[in-house]
C-alpha positions in Angstrom: 120.7 185.4 86.0 117.9 187.1 87.5 118.3 188.2 91.3 116.3 185.8 94.0 114.7 187.1 97.0 116.0 185.0 99.5 115.1 186.7 102.8 111.5 186.1 102.1 109.8 183.0 101.9 107.0 182.0 99.7 105.3 179.2 100.4 102.7 177.0 98.3 100.6 174.8 100.8 98.2 172.4 98.6 95.3 170.2 100.7 93.2 167.9 98.5 90.0 167.4 100.2 88.6 163.9 101.3 85.4 163.1 98.7 82.4 165.4 99.8 84.3 167.1 102.4 85.5 170.0 100.0 83.5 173.0 101.8 84.1 171.8 105.1 87.8 171.9 104.5 87.1 175.5 102.6 85.5 176.8 105.8 88.1 175.3 107.9 91.4 177.0 105.8 89.2 180.1 105.4 89.1 180.4 109.7 92.8 180.4 109.5 92.9 183.4 107.2 92.0 186.6 109.4 94.3 185.2 112.8 97.3 185.1 110.0 97.0 188.6 108.6 97.4 189.3 111.8 100.7 187.7 112.5 103.6 190.5 112.2 105.5 189.5 109.0 102.4 187.9 107.1 102.9 189.6 103.7 100.4 187.4 101.6 98.4 185.2 102.6 95.4 183.8 100.1 93.1 180.9 99.6 92.5 179.7 96.5 90.9 176.9 94.6 91.8 175.0 91.6 89.6 175.2 89.0 89.7 171.9 87.1 89.9 170.0 90.6 87.7 171.9 92.9 89.1 169.7 95.8 92.3 171.1 95.4 92.9 174.0 97.8 95.9 176.0 97.6 97.3 178.9 100.0 99.7 181.0 98.4 101.4 182.7 101.3 104.6 185.2 101.7 106.5 185.6 104.8 109.5 188.5 105.3 111.6 185.7 106.8 112.0 181.9 107.5 111.8 183.1 111.3 108.5 184.3 111.6 107.3 181.5 108.8 108.3 179.0 111.5 106.5 181.1 113.9 103.4 181.4 112.3 103.6 177.1 111.7 104.1 176.8 115.6 101.0 178.7 116.4 98.3 177.3 118.7 95.4 177.4 115.1 97.7 176.2 112.7 99.1 173.2 115.0 95.8 172.4 115.9 94.0 172.6 112.0 97.3 170.4 111.0 96.8 168.0 114.3 93.1 167.9 114.6 91.1 169.0 111.5 93.4 168.3 108.3 93.1 164.4 109.0 89.5 164.3 108.8 89.2 166.8 106.0 92.1 166.2 104.1 93.6 162.6 101.8 96.7 163.9 100.7 98.6 167.1 101.1 102.0 169.4 100.3 103.6 172.2 102.0 106.1 173.8 99.5 108.8 176.3 100.3 110.4 178.9 97.8 112.5 181.9 97.1 111.0 184.7 94.4 112.7 185.0 91.6 112.7 189.5 91.5 111.7 191.3 88.7 
């Protein structure tokens, strides 16, 4: 059985834009990138758009550990996005956490 990295946290956060709101959603999520990249413990935070269904916008994230991920989730700009911005732009979303399987 391959080894797993059980200390770091990989997060896949997927957001489905409300019809006609894709560009606004991308702009809102893109605004989260710079401050997140500056957070201690952020190893990867990239924004992606699905080719086959462009209304799906996805963050692929990697964090040093669960504690720094939880701290990130509690930052004012992330809570503001989820509480105030997301409801007007997103009709469906999922946030999933993973352990990385090592080479």
